[in-house]
mmCIF file of the N, C-alpha and C atoms, coordinates in Angstrom:
data_MODEL
# 
_entry.id   MODEL 
# 
loop_
_atom_site.group_PDB 
_atom_site.id 
_atom_site.type_symbol 
_atom_site.label_atom_id 
_atom_site.label_alt_id 
_atom_site.label_comp_id 
_atom_site.label_asym_id 
_atom_site.label_entity_id 
_atom_site.label_seq_id 
_atom_site.pdbx_PDB_ins_code 
_atom_site.Cartn_x 
_atom_site.Cartn_y 
_atom_site.Cartn_z 
_atom_site.occupancy 
_atom_site.B_iso_or_equiv 
_atom_site.pdbx_formal_charge 
_atom_site.auth_seq_id 
_atom_site.auth_comp_id 
_atom_site.auth_asym_id 
_atom_site.auth_atom_id 
_atom_site.pdbx_PDB_model_num 
ATOM 1   N N  . MET A 1 1  ? -37.704 5.703   61.783 1.00 0.00 ? 1  MET A N  1 
ATOM 2   C CA . MET A 1 1  ? -39.312 5.452   61.615 1.00 0.00 ? 1  MET A CA 1 
ATOM 3   C C  . MET A 1 1  ? -39.282 6.070   60.613 1.00 0.00 ? 1  MET A C  1 
ATOM 4   N N  . THR A 1 2  ? -38.747 7.816   60.347 1.00 0.00 ? 2  THR A N  1 
ATOM 5   C CA . THR A 1 2  ? -39.077 8.337   58.751 1.00 0.00 ? 2  THR A CA 1 
ATOM 6   C C  . THR A 1 2  ? -39.204 7.009   57.385 1.00 0.00 ? 2  THR A C  1 
ATOM 7   N N  . ALA A 1 3  ? -38.184 6.836   57.559 1.00 0.00 ? 3  ALA A N  1 
ATOM 8   C CA . ALA A 1 3  ? -37.577 5.526   56.649 1.00 0.00 ? 3  ALA A CA 1 
ATOM 9   C C  . ALA A 1 3  ? -38.789 4.397   56.577 1.00 0.00 ? 3  ALA A C  1 
ATOM 10  N N  . ASN A 1 4  ? -39.582 4.215   57.712 1.00 0.00 ? 4  ASN A N  1 
ATOM 11  C CA . ASN A 1 4  ? -40.850 2.994   57.753 1.00 0.00 ? 4  ASN A CA 1 
ATOM 12  C C  . ASN A 1 4  ? -41.568 3.885   56.824 1.00 0.00 ? 4  ASN A C  1 
ATOM 13  N N  . VAL A 1 5  ? -41.958 5.377   57.350 1.00 0.00 ? 5  VAL A N  1 
ATOM 14  C CA . VAL A 1 5  ? -43.013 5.830   57.262 1.00 0.00 ? 5  VAL A CA 1 
ATOM 15  C C  . VAL A 1 5  ? -43.374 6.113   55.295 1.00 0.00 ? 5  VAL A C  1 
ATOM 16  N N  . GLU A 1 6  ? -41.901 6.592   54.907 1.00 0.00 ? 6  GLU A N  1 
ATOM 17  C CA . GLU A 1 6  ? -41.756 6.473   53.860 1.00 0.00 ? 6  GLU A CA 1 
ATOM 18  C C  . GLU A 1 6  ? -42.126 5.399   53.298 1.00 0.00 ? 6  GLU A C  1 
ATOM 19  N N  . TYR A 1 7  ? -41.871 3.855   53.459 1.00 0.00 ? 7  TYR A N  1 
ATOM 20  C CA . TYR A 1 7  ? -42.046 2.702   52.843 1.00 0.00 ? 7  TYR A CA 1 
ATOM 21  C C  . TYR A 1 7  ? -43.282 2.299   52.972 1.00 0.00 ? 7  TYR A C  1 
ATOM 22  N N  . THR A 1 8  ? -44.121 3.013   54.268 1.00 0.00 ? 8  THR A N  1 
ATOM 23  C CA . THR A 1 8  ? -45.757 2.522   54.389 1.00 0.00 ? 8  THR A CA 1 
ATOM 24  C C  . THR A 1 8  ? -46.813 3.314   53.063 1.00 0.00 ? 8  THR A C  1 
ATOM 25  N N  . LEU A 1 9  ? -46.150 4.632   53.013 1.00 0.00 ? 9  LEU A N  1 
ATOM 26  C CA . LEU A 1 9  ? -46.429 5.679   51.942 1.00 0.00 ? 9  LEU A CA 1 
ATOM 27  C C  . LEU A 1 9  ? -46.120 5.245   50.691 1.00 0.00 ? 9  LEU A C  1 
ATOM 28  N N  . ALA A 1 10 ? -45.648 4.661   50.255 1.00 0.00 ? 10 ALA A N  1 
ATOM 29  C CA . ALA A 1 10 ? -45.326 4.204   49.231 1.00 0.00 ? 10 ALA A CA 1 
ATOM 30  C C  . ALA A 1 10 ? -45.678 2.875   48.711 1.00 0.00 ? 10 ALA A C  1 
ATOM 31  N N  . ASN A 1 11 ? -46.324 2.076   50.010 1.00 0.00 ? 11 ASN A N  1 
ATOM 32  C CA . ASN A 1 11 ? -46.712 0.750   49.410 1.00 0.00 ? 11 ASN A CA 1 
ATOM 33  C C  . ASN A 1 11 ? -48.485 1.412   49.369 1.00 0.00 ? 11 ASN A C  1 
ATOM 34  N N  . LEU A 1 12 ? -48.952 2.575   50.047 1.00 0.00 ? 12 LEU A N  1 
ATOM 35  C CA . LEU A 1 12 ? -50.182 2.763   49.999 1.00 0.00 ? 12 LEU A CA 1 
ATOM 36  C C  . LEU A 1 12 ? -50.503 3.096   48.812 1.00 0.00 ? 12 LEU A C  1 
ATOM 37  N N  . LYS A 1 13 ? -49.594 4.180   48.405 1.00 0.00 ? 13 LYS A N  1 
ATOM 38  C CA . LYS A 1 13 ? -49.994 4.811   46.766 1.00 0.00 ? 13 LYS A CA 1 
ATOM 39  C C  . LYS A 1 13 ? -50.066 3.760   45.758 1.00 0.00 ? 13 LYS A C  1 
ATOM 40  N N  . GLN A 1 14 ? -49.619 3.055   45.973 1.00 0.00 ? 14 GLN A N  1 
ATOM 41  C CA . GLN A 1 14 ? -49.318 1.819   45.239 1.00 0.00 ? 14 GLN A CA 1 
ATOM 42  C C  . GLN A 1 14 ? -50.923 0.751   45.374 1.00 0.00 ? 14 GLN A C  1 
ATOM 43  N N  . ILE A 1 15 ? -51.323 1.011   46.337 1.00 0.00 ? 15 ILE A N  1 
ATOM 44  C CA . ILE A 1 15 ? -52.992 0.451   47.024 1.00 0.00 ? 15 ILE A CA 1 
ATOM 45  C C  . ILE A 1 15 ? -53.599 1.472   45.697 1.00 0.00 ? 15 ILE A C  1 
ATOM 46  N N  . ILE A 1 16 ? -53.617 2.476   46.218 1.00 0.00 ? 16 ILE A N  1 
ATOM 47  C CA . ILE A 1 16 ? -54.211 3.463   45.902 1.00 0.00 ? 16 ILE A CA 1 
ATOM 48  C C  . ILE A 1 16 ? -54.807 3.399   44.468 1.00 0.00 ? 16 ILE A C  1 
ATOM 49  N N  . THR A 1 17 ? -53.287 3.291   43.483 1.00 0.00 ? 17 THR A N  1 
ATOM 50  C CA . THR A 1 17 ? -53.115 3.529   41.873 1.00 0.00 ? 17 THR A CA 1 
ATOM 51  C C  . THR A 1 17 ? -54.262 1.926   41.187 1.00 0.00 ? 17 THR A C  1 
ATOM 52  N N  . GLN A 1 18 ? -54.614 1.243   41.845 1.00 0.00 ? 18 GLN A N  1 
ATOM 53  C CA . GLN A 1 18 ? -55.633 0.211   42.049 1.00 0.00 ? 18 GLN A CA 1 
ATOM 54  C C  . GLN A 1 18 ? -56.877 0.393   41.776 1.00 0.00 ? 18 GLN A C  1 
ATOM 55  N N  . LEU A 1 19 ? -56.796 1.731   43.028 1.00 0.00 ? 19 LEU A N  1 
ATOM 56  C CA . LEU A 1 19 ? -58.667 1.794   43.008 1.00 0.00 ? 19 LEU A CA 1 
ATOM 57  C C  . LEU A 1 19 ? -59.302 2.556   41.804 1.00 0.00 ? 19 LEU A C  1 
ATOM 58  N N  . SER A 1 20 ? -60.655 1.995   41.885 1.00 0.00 ? 20 SER A N  1 
ATOM 59  C CA . SER A 1 20 ? -61.105 3.045   40.799 1.00 0.00 ? 20 SER A CA 1 
ATOM 60  C C  . SER A 1 20 ? -61.569 4.475   41.077 1.00 0.00 ? 20 SER A C  1 
ATOM 61  N N  . VAL A 1 21 ? -62.103 4.981   40.025 1.00 0.00 ? 21 VAL A N  1 
ATOM 62  C CA . VAL A 1 21 ? -61.597 7.033   40.543 1.00 0.00 ? 21 VAL A CA 1 
ATOM 63  C C  . VAL A 1 21 ? -62.725 7.413   41.808 1.00 0.00 ? 21 VAL A C  1 
ATOM 64  N N  . GLY A 1 22 ? -63.981 6.622   41.683 1.00 0.00 ? 22 GLY A N  1 
ATOM 65  C CA . GLY A 1 22 ? -64.910 6.845   42.770 1.00 0.00 ? 22 GLY A CA 1 
ATOM 66  C C  . GLY A 1 22 ? -64.908 6.286   44.227 1.00 0.00 ? 22 GLY A C  1 
ATOM 67  N N  . ASP A 1 23 ? -63.746 5.180   43.704 1.00 0.00 ? 23 ASP A N  1 
ATOM 68  C CA . ASP A 1 23 ? -62.639 4.942   45.242 1.00 0.00 ? 23 ASP A CA 1 
ATOM 69  C C  . ASP A 1 23 ? -61.865 5.446   45.636 1.00 0.00 ? 23 ASP A C  1 
ATOM 70  N N  . ARG A 1 24 ? -60.959 6.691   44.656 1.00 0.00 ? 24 ARG A N  1 
ATOM 71  C CA . ARG A 1 24 ? -59.702 6.914   45.241 1.00 0.00 ? 24 ARG A CA 1 
ATOM 72  C C  . ARG A 1 24 ? -60.996 8.650   45.907 1.00 0.00 ? 24 ARG A C  1 
ATOM 73  N N  . TRP A 1 25 ? -61.827 9.060   45.371 1.00 0.00 ? 25 TRP A N  1 
ATOM 74  C CA . TRP A 1 25 ? -62.512 10.311  45.799 1.00 0.00 ? 25 TRP A CA 1 
ATOM 75  C C  . TRP A 1 25 ? -63.241 9.384   47.644 1.00 0.00 ? 25 TRP A C  1 
ATOM 76  N N  . ALA A 1 26 ? -63.796 8.555   47.343 1.00 0.00 ? 26 ALA A N  1 
ATOM 77  C CA . ALA A 1 26 ? -64.303 7.820   48.674 1.00 0.00 ? 26 ALA A CA 1 
ATOM 78  C C  . ALA A 1 26 ? -63.534 7.976   49.852 1.00 0.00 ? 26 ALA A C  1 
ATOM 79  N N  . LEU A 1 27 ? -62.240 7.885   49.435 1.00 0.00 ? 27 LEU A N  1 
ATOM 80  C CA . LEU A 1 27 ? -61.134 7.605   50.395 1.00 0.00 ? 27 LEU A CA 1 
ATOM 81  C C  . LEU A 1 27 ? -60.829 9.150   50.557 1.00 0.00 ? 27 LEU A C  1 
ATOM 82  N N  . LEU A 1 28 ? -60.465 9.641   49.905 1.00 0.00 ? 28 LEU A N  1 
ATOM 83  C CA . LEU A 1 28 ? -59.941 11.487  49.628 1.00 0.00 ? 28 LEU A CA 1 
ATOM 84  C C  . LEU A 1 28 ? -61.230 12.152  51.345 1.00 0.00 ? 28 LEU A C  1 
ATOM 85  N N  . LYS A 1 29 ? -62.477 12.028  50.082 1.00 0.00 ? 29 LYS A N  1 
ATOM 86  C CA . LYS A 1 29 ? -63.974 12.512  50.946 1.00 0.00 ? 29 LYS A CA 1 
ATOM 87  C C  . LYS A 1 29 ? -63.450 11.753  52.608 1.00 0.00 ? 29 LYS A C  1 
ATOM 88  N N  . TRP A 1 30 ? -63.254 10.279  53.032 1.00 0.00 ? 30 TRP A N  1 
ATOM 89  C CA . TRP A 1 30 ? -62.712 9.862   54.164 1.00 0.00 ? 30 TRP A CA 1 
ATOM 90  C C  . TRP A 1 30 ? -61.737 10.645  55.176 1.00 0.00 ? 30 TRP A C  1 
ATOM 91  N N  . LEU A 1 31 ? -60.543 10.571  53.921 1.00 0.00 ? 31 LEU A N  1 
ATOM 92  C CA . LEU A 1 31 ? -59.594 11.721  54.793 1.00 0.00 ? 31 LEU A CA 1 
ATOM 93  C C  . LEU A 1 31 ? -59.795 12.905  55.649 1.00 0.00 ? 31 LEU A C  1 
ATOM 94  N N  . ILE A 1 32 ? -60.283 12.965  54.653 1.00 0.00 ? 32 ILE A N  1 
ATOM 95  C CA . ILE A 1 32 ? -60.840 14.843  55.251 1.00 0.00 ? 32 ILE A CA 1 
ATOM 96  C C  . ILE A 1 32 ? -61.920 14.632  56.251 1.00 0.00 ? 32 ILE A C  1 
ATOM 97  N N  . GLU A 1 33 ? -62.604 13.786  55.980 1.00 0.00 ? 33 GLU A N  1 
ATOM 98  C CA . GLU A 1 33 ? -63.432 14.072  57.397 1.00 0.00 ? 33 GLU A CA 1 
ATOM 99  C C  . GLU A 1 33 ? -62.790 13.212  58.917 1.00 0.00 ? 33 GLU A C  1 
ATOM 100 N N  . LEU A 1 34 ? -61.779 12.740  58.237 1.00 0.00 ? 34 LEU A N  1 
ATOM 101 C CA . LEU A 1 34 ? -60.245 12.414  59.705 1.00 0.00 ? 34 LEU A CA 1 
ATOM 102 C C  . LEU A 1 34 ? -60.062 13.426  60.060 1.00 0.00 ? 34 LEU A C  1 
ATOM 103 N N  . LEU A 1 35 ? -59.256 14.521  59.352 1.00 0.00 ? 35 LEU A N  1 
ATOM 104 C CA . LEU A 1 35 ? -58.604 15.389  59.697 1.00 0.00 ? 35 LEU A CA 1 
ATOM 105 C C  . LEU A 1 35 ? -59.969 16.385  60.544 1.00 0.00 ? 35 LEU A C  1 
ATOM 106 N N  . GLN A 1 36 ? -61.319 16.567  59.872 1.00 0.00 ? 36 GLN A N  1 
ATOM 107 C CA . GLN A 1 36 ? -61.947 17.448  60.285 1.00 0.00 ? 36 GLN A CA 1 
ATOM 108 C C  . GLN A 1 36 ? -62.384 17.333  62.183 1.00 0.00 ? 36 GLN A C  1 
ATOM 109 N N  . GLN A 1 37 ? -62.282 15.662  62.373 1.00 0.00 ? 37 GLN A N  1 
ATOM 110 C CA . GLN A 1 37 ? -62.409 15.836  63.152 1.00 0.00 ? 37 GLN A CA 1 
ATOM 111 C C  . GLN A 1 37 ? -61.919 16.050  64.572 1.00 0.00 ? 37 GLN A C  1 
ATOM 112 N N  . ASP A 1 38 ? -62.498 15.979  65.907 1.00 0.00 ? 38 ASP A N  1 
ATOM 113 C CA . ASP A 1 38 ? -61.390 16.451  66.706 1.00 0.00 ? 38 ASP A CA 1 
ATOM 114 C C  . ASP A 1 38 ? -60.599 15.805  67.667 1.00 0.00 ? 38 ASP A C  1 
ATOM 115 N N  . PRO A 1 39 ? -59.461 15.887  67.540 1.00 0.00 ? 39 PRO A N  1 
ATOM 116 C CA . PRO A 1 39 ? -58.708 15.057  68.007 1.00 0.00 ? 39 PRO A CA 1 
ATOM 117 C C  . PRO A 1 39 ? -59.286 14.248  69.735 1.00 0.00 ? 39 PRO A C  1 
ATOM 118 N N  . GLN A 1 40 ? -58.509 12.653  69.580 1.00 0.00 ? 40 GLN A N  1 
ATOM 119 C CA . GLN A 1 40 ? -59.435 12.107  70.715 1.00 0.00 ? 40 GLN A CA 1 
ATOM 120 C C  . GLN A 1 40 ? -58.753 12.499  72.196 1.00 0.00 ? 40 GLN A C  1 
ATOM 121 N N  . SER A 1 41 ? -59.646 12.216  72.736 1.00 0.00 ? 41 SER A N  1 
ATOM 122 C CA . SER A 1 41 ? -59.446 12.317  74.442 1.00 0.00 ? 41 SER A CA 1 
ATOM 123 C C  . SER A 1 41 ? -57.940 11.928  74.901 1.00 0.00 ? 41 SER A C  1 
ATOM 124 N N  . SER A 1 42 ? -57.567 10.941  74.236 1.00 0.00 ? 42 SER A N  1 
ATOM 125 C CA . SER A 1 42 ? -56.097 10.159  75.211 1.00 0.00 ? 42 SER A CA 1 
ATOM 126 C C  . SER A 1 42 ? -55.068 10.593  74.012 1.00 0.00 ? 42 SER A C  1 
ATOM 127 N N  . GLN A 1 43 ? -55.077 11.186  72.863 1.00 0.00 ? 43 GLN A N  1 
ATOM 128 C CA . GLN A 1 43 ? -54.149 11.823  72.390 1.00 0.00 ? 43 GLN A CA 1 
ATOM 129 C C  . GLN A 1 43 ? -53.693 13.713  73.416 1.00 0.00 ? 43 GLN A C  1 
ATOM 130 N N  . LEU A 1 44 ? -52.593 13.558  73.871 1.00 0.00 ? 44 LEU A N  1 
ATOM 131 C CA . LEU A 1 44 ? -51.762 14.367  74.007 1.00 0.00 ? 44 LEU A CA 1 
ATOM 132 C C  . LEU A 1 44 ? -51.768 15.824  73.406 1.00 0.00 ? 44 LEU A C  1 
ATOM 133 N N  . THR A 1 45 ? -51.307 15.563  72.419 1.00 0.00 ? 45 THR A N  1 
ATOM 134 C CA . THR A 1 45 ? -51.293 17.161  71.577 1.00 0.00 ? 45 THR A CA 1 
ATOM 135 C C  . THR A 1 45 ? -51.928 16.997  70.403 1.00 0.00 ? 45 THR A C  1 
ATOM 136 N N  . PRO A 1 46 ? -52.130 17.957  69.428 1.00 0.00 ? 46 PRO A N  1 
ATOM 137 C CA . PRO A 1 46 ? -53.212 18.152  68.468 1.00 0.00 ? 46 PRO A CA 1 
ATOM 138 C C  . PRO A 1 46 ? -52.230 17.760  67.476 1.00 0.00 ? 46 PRO A C  1 
ATOM 139 N N  . THR A 1 47 ? -52.310 17.047  66.168 1.00 0.00 ? 47 THR A N  1 
ATOM 140 C CA . THR A 1 47 ? -51.992 17.074  65.269 1.00 0.00 ? 47 THR A CA 1 
ATOM 141 C C  . THR A 1 47 ? -52.085 18.101  64.566 1.00 0.00 ? 47 THR A C  1 
ATOM 142 N N  . ASN A 1 48 ? -50.889 18.224  63.700 1.00 0.00 ? 48 ASN A N  1 
ATOM 143 C CA . ASN A 1 48 ? -50.969 19.803  62.902 1.00 0.00 ? 48 ASN A CA 1 
ATOM 144 C C  . ASN A 1 48 ? -50.717 18.767  61.519 1.00 0.00 ? 48 ASN A C  1 
ATOM 145 N N  . VAL A 1 49 ? -51.814 19.387  60.775 1.00 0.00 ? 49 VAL A N  1 
ATOM 146 C CA . VAL A 1 49 ? -51.862 18.922  59.468 1.00 0.00 ? 49 VAL A CA 1 
ATOM 147 C C  . VAL A 1 49 ? -51.132 19.979  58.523 1.00 0.00 ? 49 VAL A C  1 
ATOM 148 N N  . ASN A 1 50 ? -50.355 19.689  57.198 1.00 0.00 ? 50 ASN A N  1 
ATOM 149 C CA . ASN A 1 50 ? -49.492 20.746  56.585 1.00 0.00 ? 50 ASN A CA 1 
ATOM 150 C C  . ASN A 1 50 ? -50.609 20.065  55.699 1.00 0.00 ? 50 ASN A C  1 
ATOM 151 N N  . PHE A 1 51 ? -51.144 21.410  55.225 1.00 0.00 ? 51 PHE A N  1 
ATOM 152 C CA . PHE A 1 51 ? -52.738 20.993  53.809 1.00 0.00 ? 51 PHE A CA 1 
ATOM 153 C C  . PHE A 1 51 ? -52.003 20.802  52.708 1.00 0.00 ? 51 PHE A C  1 
ATOM 154 N N  . GLU A 1 52 ? -50.966 21.678  52.407 1.00 0.00 ? 52 GLU A N  1 
ATOM 155 C CA . GLU A 1 52 ? -49.866 21.568  51.176 1.00 0.00 ? 52 GLU A CA 1 
ATOM 156 C C  . GLU A 1 52 ? -49.512 20.353  50.921 1.00 0.00 ? 52 GLU A C  1 
ATOM 157 N N  . VAL A 1 53 ? -49.033 19.440  51.829 1.00 0.00 ? 53 VAL A N  1 
ATOM 158 C CA . VAL A 1 53 ? -49.040 18.401  51.549 1.00 0.00 ? 53 VAL A CA 1 
ATOM 159 C C  . VAL A 1 53 ? -49.912 17.417  51.372 1.00 0.00 ? 53 VAL A C  1 
ATOM 160 N N  . VAL A 1 54 ? -51.302 17.638  51.966 1.00 0.00 ? 54 VAL A N  1 
ATOM 161 C CA . VAL A 1 54 ? -52.566 17.082  51.764 1.00 0.00 ? 54 VAL A CA 1 
ATOM 162 C C  . VAL A 1 54 ? -52.866 17.496  50.339 1.00 0.00 ? 54 VAL A C  1 
ATOM 163 N N  . GLN A 1 55 ? -52.570 18.632  49.836 1.00 0.00 ? 55 GLN A N  1 
ATOM 164 C CA . GLN A 1 55 ? -53.095 19.092  48.578 1.00 0.00 ? 55 GLN A CA 1 
ATOM 165 C C  . GLN A 1 55 ? -52.680 17.981  47.229 1.00 0.00 ? 55 GLN A C  1 
ATOM 166 N N  . GLN A 1 56 ? -51.058 18.147  47.980 1.00 0.00 ? 56 GLN A N  1 
ATOM 167 C CA . GLN A 1 56 ? -50.138 17.646  46.820 1.00 0.00 ? 56 GLN A CA 1 
ATOM 168 C C  . GLN A 1 56 ? -50.593 16.428  46.571 1.00 0.00 ? 56 GLN A C  1 
ATOM 169 N N  . ILE A 1 57 ? -50.751 15.298  47.611 1.00 0.00 ? 57 ILE A N  1 
ATOM 170 C CA . ILE A 1 57 ? -51.427 13.687  47.781 1.00 0.00 ? 57 ILE A CA 1 
ATOM 171 C C  . ILE A 1 57 ? -52.761 14.173  47.097 1.00 0.00 ? 57 ILE A C  1 
ATOM 172 N N  . CYS A 1 58 ? -53.728 15.051  46.900 1.00 0.00 ? 58 CYS A N  1 
ATOM 173 C CA . CYS A 1 58 ? -55.097 14.892  46.419 1.00 0.00 ? 58 CYS A CA 1 
ATOM 174 C C  . CYS A 1 58 ? -54.449 15.050  45.032 1.00 0.00 ? 58 CYS A C  1 
ATOM 175 N N  . GLU A 1 59 ? -53.286 15.854  44.288 1.00 0.00 ? 59 GLU A N  1 
ATOM 176 C CA . GLU A 1 59 ? -53.059 16.074  42.783 1.00 0.00 ? 59 GLU A CA 1 
ATOM 177 C C  . GLU A 1 59 ? -52.643 15.150  42.085 1.00 0.00 ? 59 GLU A C  1 
ATOM 178 N N  . GLU A 1 60 ? -51.436 14.015  43.334 1.00 0.00 ? 60 GLU A N  1 
ATOM 179 C CA . GLU A 1 60 ? -51.622 12.741  42.832 1.00 0.00 ? 60 GLU A CA 1 
ATOM 180 C C  . GLU A 1 60 ? -52.080 11.821  42.981 1.00 0.00 ? 60 GLU A C  1 
ATOM 181 N N  . ILE A 1 61 ? -53.243 12.306  43.601 1.00 0.00 ? 61 ILE A N  1 
ATOM 182 C CA . ILE A 1 61 ? -54.410 10.782  43.388 1.00 0.00 ? 61 ILE A CA 1 
ATOM 183 C C  . ILE A 1 61 ? -54.978 11.485  42.260 1.00 0.00 ? 61 ILE A C  1 
ATOM 184 N N  . ARG A 1 62 ? -55.452 12.053  41.858 1.00 0.00 ? 62 ARG A N  1 
ATOM 185 C CA . ARG A 1 62 ? -56.022 13.112  40.884 1.00 0.00 ? 62 ARG A CA 1 
ATOM 186 C C  . ARG A 1 62 ? -55.974 12.159  39.696 1.00 0.00 ? 62 ARG A C  1 
ATOM 187 N N  . TYR A 1 63 ? -54.593 12.157  39.275 1.00 0.00 ? 63 TYR A N  1 
ATOM 188 C CA . TYR A 1 63 ? -53.524 11.765  38.512 1.00 0.00 ? 63 TYR A CA 1 
ATOM 189 C C  . TYR A 1 63 ? -53.110 10.421  38.061 1.00 0.00 ? 63 TYR A C  1 
ATOM 190 N N  . LEU A 1 64 ? -53.357 9.653   39.106 1.00 0.00 ? 64 LEU A N  1 
ATOM 191 C CA . LEU A 1 64 ? -53.593 8.362   38.527 1.00 0.00 ? 64 LEU A CA 1 
ATOM 192 C C  . LEU A 1 64 ? -54.328 7.895   37.812 1.00 0.00 ? 64 LEU A C  1 
ATOM 193 N N  . PRO A 1 65 ? -53.436 6.641   37.154 1.00 0.00 ? 65 PRO A N  1 
ATOM 194 C CA . PRO A 1 65 ? -54.186 6.285   35.906 1.00 0.00 ? 65 PRO A CA 1 
ATOM 195 C C  . PRO A 1 65 ? -55.506 5.300   36.418 1.00 0.00 ? 65 PRO A C  1 
ATOM 196 N N  . VAL A 1 66 ? -56.754 5.606   35.520 1.00 0.00 ? 66 VAL A N  1 
ATOM 197 C CA . VAL A 1 66 ? -57.789 4.461   35.843 1.00 0.00 ? 66 VAL A CA 1 
ATOM 198 C C  . VAL A 1 66 ? -57.554 2.789   35.476 1.00 0.00 ? 66 VAL A C  1 
ATOM 199 N N  . LEU A 1 67 ? -57.807 2.164   36.466 1.00 0.00 ? 67 LEU A N  1 
ATOM 200 C CA . LEU A 1 67 ? -57.195 0.739   35.270 1.00 0.00 ? 67 LEU A CA 1 
ATOM 201 C C  . LEU A 1 67 ? -58.516 0.039   34.970 1.00 0.00 ? 67 LEU A C  1 
ATOM 202 N N  . ASP A 1 68 ? -59.650 0.774   35.554 1.00 0.00 ? 68 ASP A N  1 
ATOM 203 C CA . ASP A 1 68 ? -60.817 0.113   34.879 1.00 0.00 ? 68 ASP A CA 1 
ATOM 204 C C  . ASP A 1 68 ? -62.120 0.983   35.096 1.00 0.00 ? 68 ASP A C  1 
ATOM 205 N N  . ASN A 1 69 ? -62.101 1.967   33.795 1.00 0.00 ? 69 ASN A N  1 
ATOM 206 C CA . ASN A 1 69 ? -63.238 2.937   33.811 1.00 0.00 ? 69 ASN A CA 1 
ATOM 207 C C  . ASN A 1 69 ? -64.892 2.637   33.982 1.00 0.00 ? 69 ASN A C  1 
ATOM 208 N N  . ARG A 1 70 ? -65.197 1.180   34.315 1.00 0.00 ? 70 ARG A N  1 
ATOM 209 C CA . ARG A 1 70 ? -66.605 1.106   34.524 1.00 0.00 ? 70 ARG A CA 1 
ATOM 210 C C  . ARG A 1 70 ? -67.297 1.301   35.668 1.00 0.00 ? 70 ARG A C  1 
ATOM 211 N N  . PRO A 1 71 ? -68.350 1.382   35.890 1.00 0.00 ? 71 PRO A N  1 
ATOM 212 C CA . PRO A 1 71 ? -69.165 1.948   36.369 1.00 0.00 ? 71 PRO A CA 1 
ATOM 213 C C  . PRO A 1 71 ? -69.314 0.839   37.650 1.00 0.00 ? 71 PRO A C  1 
ATOM 214 N N  . PRO A 1 72 ? -68.784 1.153   39.270 1.00 0.00 ? 72 PRO A N  1 
ATOM 215 C CA . PRO A 1 72 ? -69.271 -0.169  40.053 1.00 0.00 ? 72 PRO A CA 1 
ATOM 216 C C  . PRO A 1 72 ? -70.584 -0.911  40.121 1.00 0.00 ? 72 PRO A C  1 
ATOM 217 N N  . ASP A 1 73 ? -71.549 -0.687  39.155 1.00 0.00 ? 73 ASP A N  1 
ATOM 218 C CA . ASP A 1 73 ? -72.322 -1.701  38.652 1.00 0.00 ? 73 ASP A CA 1 
ATOM 219 C C  . ASP A 1 73 ? -71.707 -3.027  38.273 1.00 0.00 ? 73 ASP A C  1 
ATOM 220 N N  . ASP A 1 74 ? -71.598 -1.977  37.190 1.00 0.00 ? 74 ASP A N  1 
ATOM 221 C CA . ASP A 1 74 ? -70.954 -3.051  35.884 1.00 0.00 ? 74 ASP A CA 1 
ATOM 222 C C  . ASP A 1 74 ? -69.994 -4.090  36.465 1.00 0.00 ? 74 ASP A C  1 
ATOM 223 N N  . ILE A 1 75 ? -69.425 -3.480  37.306 1.00 0.00 ? 75 ILE A N  1 
ATOM 224 C CA . ILE A 1 75 ? -67.899 -4.526  37.858 1.00 0.00 ? 75 ILE A CA 1 
ATOM 225 C C  . ILE A 1 75 ? -68.551 -5.351  38.603 1.00 0.00 ? 75 ILE A C  1 
ATOM 226 N N  . ILE A 1 76 ? -69.418 -4.740  39.663 1.00 0.00 ? 76 ILE A N  1 
ATOM 227 C CA . ILE A 1 76 ? -69.641 -6.520  40.741 1.00 0.00 ? 76 ILE A CA 1 
ATOM 228 C C  . ILE A 1 76 ? -70.758 -6.747  39.507 1.00 0.00 ? 76 ILE A C  1 
ATOM 229 N N  . GLY A 1 77 ? -71.382 -6.229  38.346 1.00 0.00 ? 77 GLY A N  1 
ATOM 230 C CA . GLY A 1 77 ? -72.168 -7.215  38.141 1.00 0.00 ? 77 GLY A CA 1 
ATOM 231 C C  . GLY A 1 77 ? -73.919 -7.675  37.975 1.00 0.00 ? 77 GLY A C  1 
ATOM 232 N N  . TYR A 1 78 ? -73.938 -6.506  38.738 1.00 0.00 ? 78 TYR A N  1 
ATOM 233 C CA . TYR A 1 78 ? -75.672 -6.231  38.534 1.00 0.00 ? 78 TYR A CA 1 
ATOM 234 C C  . TYR A 1 78 ? -76.520 -5.730  37.554 1.00 0.00 ? 78 TYR A C  1 
ATOM 235 N N  . ASN A 1 79 ? -77.240 -6.660  37.597 1.00 0.00 ? 79 ASN A N  1 
ATOM 236 C CA . ASN A 1 79 ? -78.525 -6.345  35.662 1.00 0.00 ? 79 ASN A CA 1 
ATOM 237 C C  . ASN A 1 79 ? -79.725 -4.994  36.157 1.00 0.00 ? 79 ASN A C  1 
ATOM 238 N N  . GLN A 1 80 ? -80.242 -5.150  35.275 1.00 0.00 ? 80 GLN A N  1 
ATOM 239 C CA . GLN A 1 80 ? -81.513 -4.242  35.686 1.00 0.00 ? 80 GLN A CA 1 
ATOM 240 C C  . GLN A 1 80 ? -82.603 -3.705  36.813 1.00 0.00 ? 80 GLN A C  1 
ATOM 241 N N  . PHE A 1 81 ? -82.406 -4.919  37.059 1.00 0.00 ? 81 PHE A N  1 
ATOM 242 C CA . PHE A 1 81 ? -83.570 -5.419  37.867 1.00 0.00 ? 81 PHE A CA 1 
ATOM 243 C C  . PHE A 1 81 ? -82.686 -5.694  39.776 1.00 0.00 ? 81 PHE A C  1 
ATOM 244 N N  . GLY A 1 82 ? -81.571 -5.382  39.664 1.00 0.00 ? 82 GLY A N  1 
ATOM 245 C CA . GLY A 1 82 ? -81.038 -5.617  40.468 1.00 0.00 ? 82 GLY A CA 1 
ATOM 246 C C  . GLY A 1 82 ? -80.049 -6.248  41.033 1.00 0.00 ? 82 GLY A C  1 
ATOM 247 N N  . GLY A 1 83 ? -80.225 -7.945  40.667 1.00 0.00 ? 83 GLY A N  1 
ATOM 248 C CA . GLY A 1 83 ? -79.815 -8.752  40.973 1.00 0.00 ? 83 GLY A CA 1 
ATOM 249 C C  . GLY A 1 83 ? -78.276 -9.036  40.476 1.00 0.00 ? 83 GLY A C  1 
ATOM 250 N N  . LEU A 1 84 ? -78.041 -10.064 40.448 1.00 0.00 ? 84 LEU A N  1 
ATOM 251 C CA . LEU A 1 84 ? -76.213 -10.096 40.638 1.00 0.00 ? 84 LEU A CA 1 
ATOM 252 C C  . LEU A 1 84 ? -76.247 -11.151 39.149 1.00 0.00 ? 84 LEU A C  1 
ATOM 253 N N  . ASP A 1 85 ? -75.436 -10.757 37.654 1.00 0.00 ? 85 ASP A N  1 
ATOM 254 C CA . ASP A 1 85 ? -75.394 -11.660 36.599 1.00 0.00 ? 85 ASP A CA 1 
ATOM 255 C C  . ASP A 1 85 ? -74.154 -12.773 36.733 1.00 0.00 ? 85 ASP A C  1 
# 
């Protein structure tokens, strides 16, 4: 199972490297919110979160290269009137 988790995390890291900085921060915000939620009633034992590992992952995300530094509106193609170009 550990090898499967490591493989999944490696694939996830590849996907994250392709995200814009804004999307990376949105993902980080979502992960933090997810960690702060109450455990679901179907979960028998509470999940222990190793915050040192979470911080390490955040640091790695913070230093990932920016593949496209345009703002989201430029990437999508919105013009000054809000329409798509």
